[in-house]
C-alpha angles and dihedrals in degrees: 000000000000133000089214124065092208094066097027110133090236108020088047087077088064101032107019126114115193097191095051091042091054092049090053097040124123088244091057090045094052092045090053091048092052090048089053093052092047093047092047092052092048092050092047092050091051088052092049094245095120132016118274089233089058092051090050092051092047094048092046092050094046091051093064104021121130112186125216101255094197091057090045090055092049091047092050091051088052101040103027092238133055096231102089092053093042090052091048091053093045093050090051089052094047094048131192139352094018103041094086091063094062116108091004112174094002132108133209093263092054090057098042096043094046092048088052092050092051089054093043089056088059095043094048091052088057093050092046091053092049093049089053090052091049091051090051092047092051089048090054090051090051089055089053101039106016099108094047120100133228134171115276115220131200123189089358093300132108110266122161132326117268133186123257086239088063093048094046092048089059088059098040106042097061088055090053089053092047090057089051090049090051091054089054094043100050099073091046093050108032097065124133115262109216122139111122127224099342099011099259097107090229093142091058091066130214093327094056094119094052092046092052092047092052093049091049092051093048091052094042092241130132117270115252127205091209142004120269102199095148098026103090100166091115091059090043090053090048090051091052091049093050090050090049091053092049091043094053091048089047089056088053090050093048092051092049093048090053095044091049095055113122091239092053102032097177092131137031121214109197122217128018106118129198126231093216104031115045092189093057122097115192120208091231102167091045091053092046090053090055092049093047092050092054093045092049091055091055093048092048089056090055092051089050089052087054090063089079104093125170113238114308098350141359126208093193097050092043091052091049089053090054090052097049110030102061094052089046090056089047090050094053090044092051089049092056091049094047090047090056089049092049095050090051090055098049121109134165108245098246093041095068112180 
């Protein structure tokens, strides 16, 4: 049994997304955290803030470290974040005299946010690739069907005939714009988070800017002039983008479900059997797209609520972000997969197979 439909052992076949799940997994999170600590130590050693020998010991330990997950869970229940316990375990593995130089000048939010951004970079590349494939697939359908006609409908009533090229463009062009939006969003979102206790980088000393730049480069993130612990507009923008993607694919699904009705019969959706009526074919992926679009809108609202931080940092808003953002990514990912499935099942009635 699972509390989440995306990783449910049965429902996962309908709603799961292996690539997004792997990007968001605890293994990927811990790997990104260890990369951060190693990159931070290297950058600090280059700036003369910690000994080179300490940076070497930290990087070597991080490369092969496997934390005790049970102790991490217990520590998180106690501290609210996993970082204090992770740092304790890492310091024990590094040993003296170098352990004290681990995590110098950083805070828990630096580590957790940056590890999330590293994984978001990977997840967004997956979604971008899938959107490109969907655009190409819709273009191929336009080449096949574009000159054909179907009835245009406004406010659920017959209006005037339109071409299939017109209908397909209404599904394809929003996806083109979403890819453009993602290109604009990435540099605003995927910026290193490194500020220390209150976000001012004071503990990093006079070379703070150079240290931050080196860490960003090592992690393939954008450089950031300052930390943004309580400025969550980047995550809010991401939430809106994910909901837009799911919403546009939901519109595609809704159109297909309507066009495939027996009384309309302007499309055929293959597959989707019924347990009680062997003659009945349900437009399953189209219906799932509609459901995912509506769910994404509700999750985006929760991420937007999480933008309200008190002063320099909020535990409550940050926790809300953890609750809402991963399933929103999974929702958008599932929508792109189900859209591919749906387009592969579409036929014009007289075309058959």
